[in-house]
C-alpha positions as CSV (number, residue, x, y, z in Angstrom):
1,X,14.9,2.2,-15.1
2,X,12.5,0.1,-17.0
3,X,8.8,0.8,-17.9
4,X,6.5,-2.2,-17.5
5,X,2.9,-2.9,-18.4
6,X,1.5,-5.1,-15.6
7,X,-1.8,-7.0,-15.8
8,X,-4.3,-7.1,-12.9
9,X,-3.3,-10.0,-10.6
10,X,0.3,-10.1,-11.7
11,X,2.9,-10.4,-8.9
12,X,5.9,-8.2,-9.3
13,X,7.7,-9.4,-6.1
14,X,7.4,-12.5,-4.0
15,X,8.3,-12.7,-0.3
16,X,11.8,-14.2,0.1
17,X,13.1,-13.0,-3.3
18,X,16.6,-11.4,-3.3
19,X,15.7,-8.7,-5.8
20,X,15.4,-5.1,-4.5
21,X,13.2,-3.0,-6.8
22,X,11.2,0.2,-6.4
23,X,8.1,0.7,-8.5
24,X,6.7,4.1,-9.4
25,X,3.1,3.8,-10.5
26,X,2.3,5.8,-13.7
27,X,-1.2,4.5,-13.9
28,X,-3.2,1.7,-12.1
29,X,-2.9,0.4,-8.6
30,X,-0.4,-1.8,-6.8
31,X,-0.4,-3.1,-3.2
32,X,2.2,-4.7,-0.9
33,X,1.2,-7.4,1.5
34,X,2.5,-10.3,3.7
35,X,1.0,-13.7,4.3
36,X,1.2,-15.0,7.8
37,X,1.8,-18.7,8.7
38,X,-2.0,-19.3,8.8
39,X,-2.3,-18.1,5.2
40,X,-4.0,-14.7,6.1
41,X,-3.1,-11.7,4.0
42,X,-2.1,-8.5,5.7
43,X,-2.0,-5.5,3.4
44,X,0.9,-3.2,4.1
45,X,0.4,-0.4,1.5
46,X,-1.5,0.6,-1.6
47,X,0.2,2.6,-4.3
48,X,-2.1,4.4,-6.7
49,X,-0.9,6.7,-9.5
50,X,2.1,8.9,-8.7
51,X,3.1,6.8,-5.7
52,X,6.1,4.6,-5.2
53,X,6.1,1.1,-3.6
54,X,9.0,-1.1,-2.4
55,X,10.0,-3.5,0.3
56,X,11.6,-1.7,3.2
57,X,14.3,-4.2,3.7
58,X,18.0,-3.5,2.9
59,X,19.1,-3.7,-0.7
60,X,20.7,-7.2,-0.3
61,X,18.2,-8.8,2.1
62,X,15.4,-11.2,1.3
63,X,12.1,-9.4,0.6
64,X,9.4,-9.6,3.2
65,X,6.5,-8.5,1.1
66,X,4.6,-9.5,-2.0
67,X,3.8,-6.7,-4.5
68,X,1.0,-7.2,-7.0
69,X,-1.2,-5.3,-9.4
70,X,-4.9,-4.7,-8.3
71,X,-5.6,-3.1,-11.7
72,X,-3.9,-3.2,-15.1
73,X,-1.0,-0.8,-14.5
74,X,1.9,1.0,-16.0
75,X,4.9,1.2,-13.7
76,X,8.5,2.3,-13.8
77,X,10.8,-0.3,-12.2
78,X,14.2,0.7,-10.8
79,X,16.8,-1.2,-8.8
80,X,16.9,0.1,-5.3
81,X,20.7,0.4,-5.4
82,X,20.4,2.8,-8.4
83,X,18.0,5.2,-6.8
84,X,20.7,7.9,-6.3
85,X,19.5,11.1,-4.6
86,X,17.2,12.6,-7.2
87,X,15.0,15.1,-5.3
88,X,11.8,13.9,-7.0
89,X,12.5,10.3,-6.0
90,X,13.5,11.4,-2.5
91,X,10.2,13.3,-2.1
92,X,8.3,10.2,-3.0
93,X,10.1,8.1,-0.5
94,X,9.6,10.7,2.2
95,X,5.8,10.7,1.5
96,X,5.8,6.9,1.8
97,X,7.8,7.0,5.0
98,X,5.4,9.6,6.4
99,X,2.3,7.6,5.6
100,X,3.8,4.4,7.0
101,X,4.9,6.1,10.2
102,X,1.5,7.7,10.7
103,X,-0.2,4.3,10.0
104,X,1.9,2.5,12.6
105,X,1.2,5.1,15.2
106,X,-2.5,4.9,14.4
107,X,-2.6,1.1,14.6
108,X,-1.2,1.4,18.1
109,X,-3.5,4.2,19.4
110,X,-6.3,5.3,17.1
111,X,-9.9,4.0,17.0
112,X,-11.1,2.1,13.9
113,X,-13.1,5.2,12.8
114,X,-10.0,7.4,13.1
115,X,-7.9,4.9,11.0
116,X,-10.7,4.8,8.4
117,X,-10.9,8.6,8.2
118,X,-7.1,8.8,7.7
119,X,-7.3,6.1,5.0
120,X,-9.9,8.1,3.1
121,X,-7.8,11.2,3.5
122,X,-4.6,9.5,2.2
123,X,-6.2,7.4,-0.5
124,X,-9.3,9.3,-1.5
125,X,-9.3,8.0,-5.1
126,X,-9.1,4.3,-4.3
127,X,-11.9,3.7,-1.8
128,X,-14.1,2.6,-4.7
129,X,-11.4,0.8,-6.6
130,X,-10.5,-2.0,-4.1
131,X,-12.7,-4.5,-2.3
132,X,-13.9,-3.6,1.1
133,X,-12.2,-6.7,2.6
134,X,-8.8,-5.2,1.4
135,X,-9.5,-1.9,3.1
136,X,-10.5,-3.8,6.2
137,X,-7.2,-5.8,6.1
138,X,-5.2,-2.6,5.6
139,X,-7.0,-1.0,8.7
140,X,-6.5,-4.2,10.8
141,X,-10.2,-4.8,11.3
142,X,-12.8,-7.3,10.0
143,X,-15.0,-6.4,7.0
144,X,-17.9,-6.4,9.4
145,X,-16.2,-3.9,11.7
146,X,-15.5,-1.7,8.6
147,X,-19.2,-1.7,7.7
148,X,-19.9,-0.6,11.3
149,X,-17.3,2.1,11.1
150,X,-18.6,3.4,7.8
151,X,-22.1,3.5,9.2
152,X,-20.9,5.4,12.3
153,X,-19.0,7.9,10.1
154,X,-22.2,8.4,7.9
155,X,-24.3,9.0,11.0
156,X,-21.6,11.3,12.5
157,X,-21.6,13.5,9.3
158,X,-25.4,13.7,9.3
159,X,-25.4,15.2,12.9
């Protein structure tokens, strides 16, 4: 394990690299994302304080995701192969798997407003910390559609 200070905008992992690290966020905010052949970013996950973030590929496979810092951050970096079965680490990975599983199911079947409400429930402290276009990317909608969803949600809560 190694503690790192990471500056906003610093890339911790590039797609295609053969490193296999797990990052535990002590403070700050990280994200993982892919870039499609047309150059469009697709945000896979945010990792605020007390979350872990890693690429889901096998220990020896090439990474599929980029991981970068959205804020100056303090992280603990660990080789995936050295994770062991610490119950604290295991609980963090279970949380991550649950969020990802729920997200995939929602992307397949939930409305945009349901996906946004789940995002606010899972990441309540970061809705004001990242640009709206990143939240829209995470939800799989356009920034314009996100504005519409937020407006609908506001009107729904007023009723």
